[in-house]
N, C-alpha and C positions, 0 to 999 in steps of 0.2 A: 593226641591222647598221651598223658604222662605215664611212663612205665618205670623209669629209673629212680633210684633213691635220691631224694633231694636234700641238700644241706640247708638248714634254716638259719636265718639271721634276724636280729631285732630290727624292726622298721618303725619309722615315725614320719611326721610331716616334714618334707624337705626343708632344711635350714633350721628346724626347731631344736635339734640337739645343740647346735652351735649357739643359738640364741639363749637356750636354757643354761648352758655351761657358762656363757658370757655373763649372765646375770649372777650365777653362783660365784664366779671368780671375782667380779667387781665388788661384790658385797662382803668380801673377806677383809677389806682394808679396815684397820682399826687405828685409832690414835689414843694412846694412854687409856686403854680399856673400853673405849666407846667406838661403836661402829661409825664409819665415815663413808656413807654411800656417795656414788657419783652424783654430780649436779646436773648431768645430762641424762637424756631419756634412756631408760633400760626397758627393753621389750621382754615379753614372756611368750612361751609357746602357746599354741591354741589349746584350750581346755578340753574340747570334745572333738574326737576324730571318728571317722568311719573308714575302715580298711576293707577293701573289696578284692576278691579273687574269683574269677569265673573259671571253674575247673572242669575237666572231663576225665573220669576214671572208669575202668571196666568193671571193677568190683568195689564194694563198700570198703571204707578205710577209716581207721581210728586215728584221730589227731589229738595231740596235747596242746594246751593253750596256756601261755604265761603272758601277763600284761603288767605294765606299769600304770596302775590305776584300776578302777572298776570297769567291767565290760559285760556286754551281752552278745549273743550270737544269733544271726538270722540266716536261714537258707531259703532262697526263693521267696523272701518276704515274710517268712513265718519264724517266730521265735523258737529257739531250741534250748532246752535246759542245759546249762554249762557250768554249774557251780562246782562240779568236781574237777574242772580243768581238763576234761577229756570228753570228746563227743565222737560219734560215728557219722562220717559223711556218706550219704547214699551214692550209689553208682550212677553213672551217666554225667550229663552236663548240668551244672547247677551254679547259682549265684550265691557265693558265700560272703556275707558282710558281718564284720565284727566291729562293734562300736566300743571305743575306749574313752573313758573320762578320767582326767587327773587334774584336780583343782589346784594342787600344790607343786606339781613337778611336770615332767615330760611324759605325755601319753605315748606309750610305745607298746609294740606287740611282737610276740614270738610264737609261731605255730610250727609244730613238727609232726609230720606224718611220714608215711613211706614214700609217697609221691607228691603230696601236697605240703609245701613248706613256705613260710613267709620269706620274702626277698624282694629285690628291686623290681621284679616282674609283676608285683601286686600293684593295686591302686590305693590312693588315700584321698580323703576330702575332709576339709574342716567344716563339715555339715552343710556346705553350699552346693553339694552334688556336682561340683566340678572336679573331676578325677585327675590326679597327677601321679607320677611315679614317686614312691616314698623315698625318704632318706635312709641310709644305712651306713655302717662302718664295719668294724671288726669285732662286733659283739655276737659271737656265734654259739653261745651256750645259754640255755634258759636261766641258769643260775648266775649268769654274769650280765645283768641288764645295764643299759646305758647309765643309769643313776649311780652305778658302782664304779664308774670310771675314775681312776686315780693315776697320778704320775708315779714314776718309779721312785724307790727310796733305797738308800744304802747307808750303813752306819759310818759316821765320820768322827774321828777323835780330835781333841783340841791339841794345839801346839804348845801352849804354856799356861801356867796358872800363877796368880799373884795373890798372896795373902795381904789384905789391906789392914791398916791400923785399927779400924773399927770392927774387925773380925769377919768382914765379908770377903768374898773371893771374886777375883776378876779373871774370867776365863777368856783366853785368846785363841781363836781357831786359825790364826795365822794369815787369813785372807777372808775377803768378803764371801759369805756363803748363805745358804737358804735352807730351812727345814724345821724340824720339830725337836725342841730341846728334850733330852732324856736325863732324868735324875736316877742314879743307881744307889742302892743301899739307903733308901730314904726312910727314915724313922721319925716319929713325931710324938705327940701332936703339936700343931701350931701352924704358922704361916711362913711361906717362902716367897720372897719377892724376886722377880727376875727383871733386870733393867738391861735392855738390849742397846747396842750401839754399833753403827757402821764405823765409828771412830771410838778411840779410847775415851775421849772427853765426853762423848754422848753417853756411854755406858756408866760413867761416874756421876752423871748429872741426874739425880733422882727427880728434880723439879722440872727438867726440860727434855729428857730423852723422849723420843717420839713414840717408842713402843715399850710397854711393860706388861708383866703378867703377875697376878697374885694367885698363889696356889695354897689352898686350905688342905692341910694334911691331918687326917683323922688318926686316932691311936692305932686302929687296926688296918691302916692303909697298906696296900701292897708295897713291897720294897722297890719295885721297878715302876717308874712313872714316865710316860711319854706325853708331852703337852699336846692338846688337841688341835692347836692352830700353828701353821707354819709361819716362821719369822725370818726377816732379813737381818743379818748381823755379821760382824766379825768378832765382837766382844759381847759377853754377857756377864753382868755382875750379879752374884747370888747373895742375897741377904736373908738369913734364916733366923727365926725366933730362937731364943735360948731353949735348949732341949731338943732341937731338931738337928739331925745329922744327915748330911748328903755325902756319901762315900765317894762317888765319882759322877762325872758329867760326860755326856756325848751328844751328838746331833744325828738325827735321822735325816740325812741330806736328801732333798727332794728334787727331781730333775726330769726333764723330757729326754728320753733316749734319742739322740741324734748322732749321725756320723760326722766326724770332723773331716770333711772331704776336701775342702780347700786347704792348701798348704803354701807357706811362703817362708823363705830364708834369703838372707842377703849378706853383704859384706859388712853391714853396720849392726852391731849387737843391740844398740838402742832401738832401732827399727824392728829388729826381731822380737824384742821384748814387747814393744807396742803391738805388734801383730798378735802375739800370744795372749796378752791381757785383753785385747779387743775380742778375740774369740771367746775367752772365758766370760767376759761381760755379756756378749750376745747370748751365750748359752744360758746364763743365769736368768736372763729376761725372756728367753724363748721357752714358753711353758705351754699351757693349754692353748694360749694365744701369744702373740707378741705383746708383752707388757712394756710400759714405759720404764718403770723402775720396780725393784722388788721390795723396797720399803715404802716409798712414796712415788707414784700413787698406787701402784699395783692395778692400774686400769689399762684399758685398751684404747689408745688414742690414734686417730687416723693419720695424723702427721708423723708421729713416732713410728707407726707401723709402716708407712710408706718408705721410710728409710730402712727399717728392718728387713722388708722384703728384698730390697736391693742388696743389702749386706748378706742376706741369706743365700742369694744366688752364688756368692763367691766363697761361701763357707760350708754350710750344711746342704744346700740345695734341697731342703725339705719342703716339698710342694704341699703336703697335707696341712702344715701349720699356716702356710700362706692362705690356703682356701678357708680354713676355719676362721682365721682372723678377718678375712674379707667378708664372709657371710655374717659374722657376729656384728661387725661395725655397721653394716648396712641396715640390719634390723628389719622391721616390718613396715608395711604401709598402713595408713597414709603418713607421709612425712609432714611434720609441722615445724621442724627446726633443722638446721644444718647438722651434720654428723658431729657429735661431741659439742654441739652448739656453735662450732667454729666455722666461719665462712671458708677459710682456706682449706679446711680439712675435708669438706665435701669434694673439692676438686682433686685433692691428693688421692682420694679413694678411686675416682674415675681414672686418673692417670695410672694408678697402680694396677688396676684391672687390666689395662692394655699392656703394661709391662709384664704382667704375669703371662699373658698370651705370648708376648715377644720372647721371653726367656724359656718358656716351657712348651709352647705350641699347643697348649690345652684349650682348644676352641670349644670343646664341649662344656668346660666349666664356664667359659664366657657365655655360652648359650644359656646355661642354667641361671646366670645372673643378669641376662639381657634386660628383662623387664624391670629389674631393680635398678640397673644402670640408667635406663631411660626415665624411670620415675624420679631418680635423684637429679638427673640433668634437667628435666622439665621443671622440677622444683626450683632449681637455680635460675633457669631462664625466666620463670614467672616473676622472680624477684629482681630482675634487671631493671635499671632505671630507664628514663626516656631516651637516654643516649645509647642504650643497649649494653651498658656497663653495669657491673655489680659493685655494690658498696654496702657497708654495714647498715642493717636495719635494727629497730628495737628488738632486743633478745638475741642478736648476733654477737658473738665474740670475734672481733677481728684480731687475730693473734699475731701472725707473721713470725715473731720471735720474742724472747724475753729481752726487750730492748726499749729504751726511752725514745719513742718516735711518734710523730703525728699519724694517727690512724683514722683521721676523718676523711670523708668524701670518697672519691674514686682513687684507689691506690693502683699504681701501675703494676705492682706485684700481683694483685688479685686478677687483673685483666690478663696478664700473661698466663696464669693458671687456668683461667676460664677459657681463654682461646685454645690452649692445648687440650683441655677437656672436650671442647667441641670437635677439634681435629681428630682425636683418637676415637671418640664415639662415632664419628662419621666412618672411620676406617673399620671399626668393629661392625657397624651396621652393614657395610658393604660385604664384609666377610660372611655375615649371616644372611646375605641376599635380601636385606631390607633396603632396596635401592632408593625408594622415595625418601626415607628418613636419612639415608647417607647423603644424598644430594642436598637436602635441606640443611643438615648440620654443617656440611662442607661450605655452603654459601654463607652461613652465619659466621663460621670461623674466619673466612676470608674477609668478611666485612668488619668484624671486630679487630682483626689484626691490622687492617688498614687504618682504622680509627685510632687504635692503640699507638701506632707510630706517628700518625699525624698530630696526636694530642701530646704525647710525652717525650718523643725523641728530641734530644737537643744536641745537634752536631758539635756545637762549640764546647759543651761540657762532656761530650763523648759518651752519652748514655741516655737512659730513660729517667726522666725526672720522677720524683716520688709520688706526688698526689695532686689532685685537683679538687677544690672545694667550691661548690656552688658556681661552677664554670670558670673558676679562677685558678690557674696553675700556681702552686705554692713555691716552686723554684728549688726546693731541696733535692739532694741526691743521696740515695742509699744504695747499698750493694744488692739488695734482695731481688728486685725485678730484673736487674742487669745480669746477675749470674744465672738466674733461671732462664732468661732469654737465650743465653749461650747454651745451657744444658738442654733446653727444649727445642733447639735448632731453629730459632726465630731470627737470627742475625746473619747477614752476609759476612764475608771474610773481613772486609774493611771495618764493619761495625764491631765484630768480635775483637779485633785488635784495639780499636778505640776504647771499648769497655775494659779490656784487660789493662790498658795503660792508664786511663783516666779515672777508672772506678776501682777495680779490684786491687791494683797496686798503688793506689793513691792514699796516703796516710791522712789526707784531709777529709776523706769520706769516713764517717763513723765506723769504727771497727766492730767486729762480731765477737761476742764473748761466750756463746754457747757452742758445744760440739755439734749440736743440731744443725745450725746454719754454717758453721765452719766446714762441715762435711760438703755442703753444696758449693760453697765458695771455692774450696780447694779442688773439687771436681771440675768446676768451670775453668779454673786456671790450668788444669791438666788438659782440658779440651783445646786450649790455645797453646799447648806445648811447654807449659811452665812446670814440668815435673821436678826439676832441680829446686826451684823455689818452694814447691809443695813439700818436698822432702825436708827441707830446712824448717818449714812451718810445722810439720808433723813432729819433728824432733823437739822443737821449742814448746809447742802447745801440749801435745799428749805426753811428751817427755817431761814437761813441767809437772804434770800430775804425778808421774812416777817418781820424780825427785822429792815429792812431798809424801811419799810412802803409799801411794794409791795401789791397790791390788785389783781394782776394777775402775773403769772410767766413769766420770761424774756427769751430772746433769749440766753443770756450769763450772767454768774455771776462770778465775781472774788472777793472773800472776802478780798483780799489785797488792792483793790481800795477804795478810800474814797470820800464821797460827790458826786458831779455831775459828777465826773470821771466815775462813774458806767454807765452813759448814753451814753458815747462816743462809736462810731464804725465807721470804714471805714474813719477815719480822720475827721469826723463830730461830733460835741459835743452832738447831740441828735439823732443820726441815729439808735442806738440800739432799737430793738423792745422790749417793756415792756409787751407785751401780745403775747406770741409765743406758738403755739400748742405743740411744743415739750417740753415745760415746764410742761405739764400736766402728765408726766410720772408716778408719784406716784399712780395714779388710777390703772394702769396696775400692778405695783409692789405689791400693797396691795391686789388687787382682785385675781391675779393669784398665788402669792407666800405666802400670809398670810392667806387669805380666802381659797386659795388652789384649786380653781375651774378652770378646763380646760376640753376641749373635750377629751374623751377617744376614741371615734369614730367620724367620720365626722358629722358635723351638730349637735353635742351633742346627737347623737343617744344613746350614753351612756356617763354619766358624771363622771369625776374623781374628787373626793374631797379629798384634802390632806392638811388640815389646819395646821398652826403652829403659836404659839404666837410670836415667834421671840424676846422675851424679854418684851413683853407686858403682863399685868395681865389678860386682857380679850379683845376679839374682837367680833363684831357682824356686820352683814350686809346681803346684797342681791346681788347675781351675776346673771345677765340675761343669759339665755342659748338659747334664741330665742326671736323674737320680741313679743311673747306672753307667755313666760315661764321664770321661775327663780328658783334659789335655795337660801334658807335663812339659815344662820348659826349663832350660838352663841357658843363661846368657852371661857372657863377660864382654870385654872390650874388643875381642877379635873373633869370637865364635858364638854360635847359637845352635842349641840342640832342642828339637821339638819331637815329642812322642805324641802322635795323633791318636784320637780315640776312634769311635765308630762313625764319625761324620767327616766329610771332606772339609778342608780348611783352606784359607788364603792367608799367606804371610805378606805383610807389608813392613818394609824395613828401611831405615835411613842409614846410609853408609858413605864414607869418603872414598871407598874403592868399590868396584863392581863386585858384588857378592858372587860366590860360587857354591854350587851344591851338586854333588854327583847324582843325586836322586831326582833332579828336576832342572828345568831351565828358568833362570832368573831373568825377568824382564824389567827394563827401566821404565818408570812412569813420570820422570821429571823431578828436578830439584834434588838430585841425589837420593831419590826415593825409588825403591825397587819392589817388585811383587813376584811371588812364587806360589803356584797352586800346589797344595798338599793333598792330592787325591788318593794316595795310598793309605788305607785305613790300618790302624794299629801298627804303625811303622815309625821308625826314627829317621828324622831328617837332620843332617849336619850341614850348617851353612857357615862359610868363612866370610867375614866382613870386617869392617873397622869403623868404630864410632868416631864422632867428632871429638877432638881433644877436649873441648870445653864441656862435653857432656859428662865427663867423669872427673871427680875430684879425689879419686882413690879413697873414698870413704869406706 
């Protein structure tokens, strides 16, 4: 029997808030004044819900009701008048059911009484009488429903202004940004045109800029104007009719409040700038969900999100945005297409769900998504061919990367992702004690892996061949399947070294031009100890964008292009996204492979620290290991300092001398490799060692 005062929260069908919000976010994209909806499936929340609470109270109690939509109330199967928003519950044990209908938005409910209040302990059904626990978040006031959710905003001033010969004004905010343009001291009447640009050239191009707005100003319009839609920009050109005055301009910067928990500094200022710009790029694209870009597409793509999840673990460690993005991408059943229509992206979603468990230890979230996981995996399994392999079918987009390659038939890249999806699904099934399913998936994974290597592995060429069409190997070699085979731990040491030498460091194999796949390529090279090479590549590739004036990292970079040709994509002069989440990859590379921090057990129950300078003279920083915990590291050529968090850790270190540490015993593990247990929590360990001379170039 409930006697204590209960705090109410808004509730809805689980997952429907994220699905509703995903729909709203993805429909915000516009190009030159017209909506540009996604070409992949967008789901909607259930229209009609029933919320149930079986309560027991000693005395009658008045409750207030708020709903997103229309509603009715039934107690023990009898309708109760509720138009006033307040009803009296009779004493004793009773079955309270409130039906909520919302044809246009998210059906949601808020009930507040003294001892009866809506919350996760209620039940909800989408009228099929199968009761489940409702979804909820931090909407704890009747006057602040889920539909009112907005990101935070703060006023931002521009850096410079240029008066152009035609009388227009070019406003420069100094760096890529995102928000709502504000015009101050606006008097008319007439028309004001706003031409936005991620580059100066784009803002100056009335005919080809991707985003523009037309503002009609009435004679009696307020002096202060804030545009209703958020825009990505660095520049905005303001063209006003004769007789219109705009005294000043600002931006209402819109952002998701996150903590910058991962930190990195080193002896090379170029790498430091790359880290800082990467974090800013990721923050701009970390919003309600992980978006791909803030100008184009402003959508939630599973492949882009897969990379954002990993980068997030080494920067913000914001678990909530991971969960929101995962739920939104999966959507509702039944499935009739791959996620985002892309074959590879279904597999990235499955692998990312396992990664979320591995980094956070949040098995309850996995449990809540388990049926969705199995549904997606079974959809993929049903579409496998007679060889048990997947290949593109009508309606599928076989993406891999923005590259000119043969995507016909069975791609070894897709089989690598499929095999890993089966493996991790088997592991999650075992964790959730679904043993029959775990054994079934494990057998399928082993069988597919055997066939994958029998079909595509070429010892002479040192890697996995690209594809097979109608049973005939095509003979080409690409980087994609090979680097993922390293990253997903599918190769033995000999195979790893063959791939590194014959594929990843072979200029004859077609190179990668997107930060998206450069991220995975460089991560694979770090896995085989090529940090010094990776450091050089980061300076060249990401540093090349900085040399061209980038303030955020791009969707694609080709050092061979000159001038405004860098901004062209899809046949349009300014379609390329200059702020793309997958451009933030250096955060992960530096955090995982230079700072060397990764989970040794799920949820960082034990932390592995395996730092390397990789050609730098010193590095220092912090890696989050939970939303409230972190490890701090400083390393130079002769000493290493580690500040542990609330979890035990293991240090593994390469040294030309036997390392020493007053706080523990260092043990040799072979090949100048040493190990030290860091079991004292919230403590500082100081280790004396010496790196190989070739590891440092005094950068």
